[in-house]
C-alpha positions in Angstrom: -6.1 14.6 14.9 -5.2 11.0 14.3 -5.6 11.1 10.5 -3.0 14.0 10.2 -0.6 12.8 12.8 2.2 11.5 10.6 1.3 13.1 7.3 3.4 15.6 5.5 1.1 18.6 6.0 2.5 20.5 3.0 1.5 17.7 0.6 -1.2 16.0 2.6 -4.5 15.3 0.7 -7.4 14.2 2.8 -9.0 12.1 0.0 -5.7 10.2 -0.5 -5.6 9.4 3.2 -9.1 8.0 2.8 -8.0 6.1 -0.3 -5.3 4.4 1.8 -7.9 3.5 4.4 -10.0 2.0 1.7 -7.0 -0.1 0.5 -6.7 -1.5 4.1 -10.4 -2.3 4.2 -10.2 -4.1 0.8 -7.4 -6.3 2.1 -9.3 -7.2 5.3 -12.6 -7.8 3.5 -10.8 -10.1 1.0 -9.0 -12.1 3.6 -12.1 -12.6 5.7 -14.1 -13.6 2.7 -11.4 -16.2 1.8 -12.4 -18.0 5.0 -16.2 -17.6 4.4 -16.5 -14.7 6.9 -18.9 -12.1 5.6 -19.8 -8.7 7.1 -23.1 -8.9 5.2 -24.4 -12.4 4.5 -23.2 -13.7 1.1 -21.4 -10.4 0.3 -18.2 -12.0 -1.0 -15.0 -10.0 -1.4 -12.9 -13.0 -2.1 -9.9 -12.2 -4.4 -9.8 -8.4 -4.1 -6.9 -8.3 -1.6 -4.3 -7.8 -4.3 -6.3 -4.8 -5.5 -5.8 -3.2 -2.1 -2.1 -4.0 -2.0 -1.6 -2.6 -5.5 -3.4 0.6 -4.5 -0.9 0.9 -1.6 1.9 0.6 -4.1 0.4 3.2 -6.4 -0.3 5.7 -3.5 3.3 5.4 -2.2 4.8 5.9 -5.6 2.5 8.9 -6.3 3.0 10.7 -3.0 6.7 10.1 -2.7 7.2 11.4 -6.2 5.2 14.5 -5.4 7.6 15.2 -2.5 10.6 14.7 -4.9 9.1 17.1 -7.4 8.9 19.9 -4.8 12.6 19.5 -4.0 13.8 18.5 -7.5 16.9 20.7 -7.3 18.1 18.6 -4.3 17.2 15.1 -5.4 20.7 13.7 -5.6 22.3 15.7 -2.8 23.5 14.1 0.4 21.0 16.1 2.5 18.1 14.9 0.4 19.2 11.2 0.4 19.7 11.2 4.2 16.3 12.7 4.8 14.7 10.4 2.2 16.2 7.2 3.7 15.7 8.0 7.3 12.0 8.8 6.7 11.5 5.6 4.7 13.3 3.5 7.3 11.5 4.9 10.3 8.2 4.7 8.5 8.5 0.9 7.9 11.0 -0.8 10.1 9.9 0.0 13.7 6.4 -1.6 13.2 7.8 -4.3 10.9 10.4 -5.2 13.5 7.7 -5.4 16.3 5.6 -7.6 14.0 8.6 -10.0 13.4 9.5 -10.0 17.1 5.9 -10.9 18.0 6.2 -13.9 15.6 9.5 -14.9 17.2 8.4 -14.7 20.8 5.0 -16.4 20.2 6.8 -19.2 18.4 9.2 -19.7 21.2 6.5 -19.5 23.9 4.2 -22.0 22.1 7.0 -24.5 21.8 8.3 -24.0 25.4 4.9 -24.2 27.1 2.7 -26.2 24.7 5.2 -28.3 22.8 3.9 -27.1 19.4 5.0 -24.3 17.0 2.1 -21.9 16.9 3.7 -18.5 16.3 1.5 -15.5 15.5 1.3 -14.2 12.8 3.5 -17.1 11.7 6.3 -19.4 13.0 9.6 -17.7 13.1 13.1 -18.6 14.3 16.2 -16.4 14.6 17.5 -17.4 11.1 14.1 -16.5 9.7 14.1 -13.2 11.6 17.3 -12.2 10.0 16.1 -13.1 6.5 12.9 -11.2 7.0 14.7 -8.1 8.2 17.0 -8.1 5.2 13.9 -8.7 3.0 15.1 -11.9 1.4 12.3 -14.1 2.8 8.6 -13.7 3.3 6.2 -16.0 5.2 3.0 -14.0 5.1 1.5 -10.7 4.0 4.8 -8.9 4.6 5.8 -9.9 1.1 4.6 -6.5 0.0 6.9 -4.7 2.5 9.9 -6.3 0.7 8.5 -5.1 -2.6 7.9 -1.6 -1.5 11.2 -1.1 0.3 13.1 -2.3 -2.8 11.2 0.3 -4.8 12.6 3.0 -2.5 16.0 2.3 -4.0 14.6 2.8 -7.5 12.4 5.8 -7.0 15.0 8.6 -7.0 16.3 7.4 -10.3 12.9 7.0 -11.9 11.8 10.4 -10.7 15.2 11.8 -11.9 14.5 10.5 -15.4 11.1 12.2 -15.5 12.5 15.4 -14.0 14.9 15.6 -17.0 12.3 14.6 -19.6 9.6 16.9 -18.3 11.5 19.9 -19.7 10.6 18.5 -23.1 6.9 18.5 -22.3 4.1 16.1 -21.3 4.2 14.2 -24.6 7.8 13.3 -24.0 7.0 12.2 -20.5 4.2 10.1 -21.8 6.5 8.5 -24.4 9.1 7.7 -21.7 6.3 6.2 -19.5 5.2 3.9 -22.3 8.7 2.8 -23.0 9.3 2.1 -19.3 6.2 0.0 -19.1 7.2 -2.0 -22.2 10.7 -2.4 -20.8 9.3 -3.7 -17.5 7.2 -6.3 -19.4 10.3 -7.4 -21.3 12.3 -7.8 -18.1 9.5 -9.4 -16.1 6.1 -10.1 -17.8 3.2 -9.7 -15.4 1.8 -13.0 -16.7 4.8 -14.8 -15.3 4.8 -13.3 -11.8 4.6 -15.6 -8.8 2.0 -15.7 -6.0 3.1 -13.0 -3.4 6.2 -12.5 -5.4 8.8 -10.5 -3.3 10.7 -9.3 -6.4 10.2 -5.7 -7.4 10.3 -6.2 -11.1 6.8 -7.8 -11.6 5.2 -4.8 -9.9 7.2 -2.1 -11.6 4.3 -1.1 -13.9 2.3 0.0 -10.8 5.2 2.0 -9.3 6.1 3.5 -12.7 2.5 4.5 -13.2 2.4 6.3 -9.8 5.6 8.2 -10.7 4.1 9.2 -14.1 0.8 10.3 -12.7 2.5 12.6 -10.2 4.2 14.4 -13.1 0.9 14.4 -15.0 -0.8 16.0 -12.0 1.9 18.7 -11.8 1.6 19.4 -15.5 -2.2 19.6 -15.8 -3.4 20.6 -12.3 -3.9 24.3 -13.3 -5.9 23.6 -16.5 -9.5 24.7 -16.1 -10.8 21.5 -17.8 -8.8 19.1 -15.8 -10.9 18.7 -12.7 -14.1 17.9 -14.7 -12.2 15.6 -16.9 -10.8 13.8 -13.8 -14.3 13.4 -12.4 -15.4 11.3 -15.4 -12.2 9.4 -15.4 -12.7 8.6 -11.7 -16.1 7.0 -12.3 -14.6 4.9 -15.1 -11.8 3.8 -12.9 -14.1 3.0 -10.1 -16.3 1.0 -12.4 -13.3 -1.0 -13.7 -12.2 -1.8 -10.1 -15.7 -3.0 -9.2 -16.0 -5.1 -12.3 -12.6 -6.7 -11.5 -14.0 -8.0 -8.3 -14.2 -11.8 -9.0 -17.8 -12.1 -7.6 -19.0 -9.2 -9.8 -17.1 -10.4 -12.9 -18.5 -13.9 -12.4 -22.1 -12.5 -12.5 -21.3 -10.6 -15.7 -19.5 -13.4 -17.5 -18.9 -16.9 -16.3 -17.6 -17.9 -12.9 -13.9 -17.2 -12.3 -11.5 -18.0 -9.5 -10.5 -15.5 -6.8 -7.1 -15.0 -8.3 -8.3 -14.3 -11.8 -7.1 -10.7 -11.9 -4.1 -11.1 -9.6 -1.5 -10.6 -12.4 -3.3 -7.7 -14.1 -0.9 -5.1 -12.6 -1.1 -2.6 -15.5 -4.9 -2.7 -15.5 -5.1 -2.2 -11.8 -2.6 0.6 -11.9 -4.6 2.4 -14.7 -8.0 2.0 -12.9 -6.8 3.1 -9.5 -4.9 6.0 -11.1 -8.1 7.4 -12.5 -9.8 7.1 -9.1 -6.8 8.8 -7.5 -6.8 11.7 -10.0 -10.5 12.3 -9.3 -9.9 12.2 -5.6 -7.2 14.9 -5.9 -8.7 17.2 -8.4 -12.5 17.2 -8.4 -14.7 18.2 -5.4 -17.3 15.6 -6.3 -18.7 12.4 -4.9 -15.4 10.4 -5.0 -13.4 13.1 -3.2 -16.1 13.8 -0.6 -16.5 10.1 0.2 -12.8 9.5 0.5 -12.3 12.6 2.6 -14.7 11.3 5.3 -13.0 11.3 8.7 -13.5 7.5 9.3 -11.7 6.6 6.1 -9.0 9.1 6.8 -8.5 7.7 10.3 -8.3 4.2 8.7 -5.7 5.6 6.4 -3.5 6.6 9.3 -3.9 3.2 10.8 -3.6 1.3 7.5 -0.1 -0.1 7.9 -0.9 -1.5 11.3 -4.2 -2.8 10.1 -2.5 -4.5 7.2 0.1 -6.2 9.3 -2.0 -7.2 12.4 -5.3 -8.4 11.0 -4.1 -11.9 10.1 -3.5 -12.5 13.8 -7.1 -11.9 14.6 -8.2 -13.8 11.6 -6.3 -16.8 12.9 -8.1 -16.4 16.3 -11.5 -16.3 14.7 -10.7 -19.5 12.9 -9.2 -21.1 16.0 -12.4 -20.4 18.0 -14.6 -21.5 15.1 -16.6 -18.2 15.0 -19.6 -17.9 12.8 -19.3 -16.2 9.5 -20.8 -12.9 10.6 -19.3 -12.8 14.1 -15.8 -13.8 12.8 -15.8 -11.0 10.2 -16.7 -8.3 12.6 -14.3 -9.7 15.3 -11.4 -9.5 12.9 -12.2 -6.0 11.8 -12.9 -4.5 15.2 -10.0 -6.2 17.0 -7.6 -5.2 14.2 -8.7 -1.6 14.5 -8.2 -1.6 18.3 -4.7 -3.2 18.0 -3.8 -0.9 15.1 -4.6 2.1 17.1 -2.3 1.0 19.9 0.6 0.2 17.6 0.0 3.4 15.7 -0.1 5.4 19.0 2.9 3.8 20.7 5.1 2.6 17.8 4.3 4.3 14.4 3.6 7.8 15.6 6.6 8.2 17.9 9.1 6.6 15.6 7.9 8.5 12.5 9.4 11.6 14.2 12.8 10.1 14.7 15.7 11.2 12.5 19.5 11.4 12.5 20.6 14.8 13.5 23.3 16.9 12.1 26.9 15.9 12.1 26.9 13.3 14.9 24.1 11.3 13.3 22.5 10.8 16.7 18.8 10.0 16.9 16.7 13.1 17.5 13.1 14.2 17.3 12.2 16.1 14.2 
């Protein structure tokens, strides 16, 4: 089944696969709305794209930390680090490299045959390709890849801190979490972050929250009261996320710009964490909705959808499609292309690893 194809089956949670699919939809809905393309007339999702990206960050942090917790006695061993890095590399770089090569080739072809630079998803030369590959430059939505990959370097140390502190109890972990959030704001206040900032530091509150919630989940998951408590928290979190939609917030208060909440990393992290806890722990409406097969399938395709949809958005704009037609064209063509790249790039390369002593590529 496609939604399980590259999941870690021991730690895989259907509702979180669906939540990842929802994150991808949020980004697509936002970007189409930015260009006045609406799936339903006047249903404006402008400005919520960052919410979807921050949800991706939170899910990655939470799920990777859960894996670390299950192998806590090996976290700083050579075996663990090799496995950790090869899985992260082959999860991101094959599709990312394809995406960049597509930009490079289409830029070259447009110049050679039409005399103009019209690369898709953006113009790219060899120098830019190198900078993109080493994550020092970003020309489009791949800014988030640079952020997340940098976080992979930090995660083992963050998780290691909590692994040590958890022996002191949940209160001690909570205190460390608060201190880390405060430290992150001292180092890089969220209010001073840049648009599509490729630095890790502004987004640390989101990643730190994901790590903490993974330890919170481990500490409380066996408590009888926890699932019901999470149910109510989930509804609160969902309400906050909806209210933070600029269109909704403008109806409640006064009109705000689409980027009004783009720097509220801590609030987004808190709200989505509540939804995430509900989807993991309580067999209620949130979990059932997110566990639906269509959303879980979108979750498997989410990375491809995220990277590829701007290409079809550009096509819709180029051919001057109507609002309704353009929105559905972007979504459906993105899904079709995402399936192909998932099937022929993501899925095969996710099983690659370096084997034994000779470090040759092998299938896991």
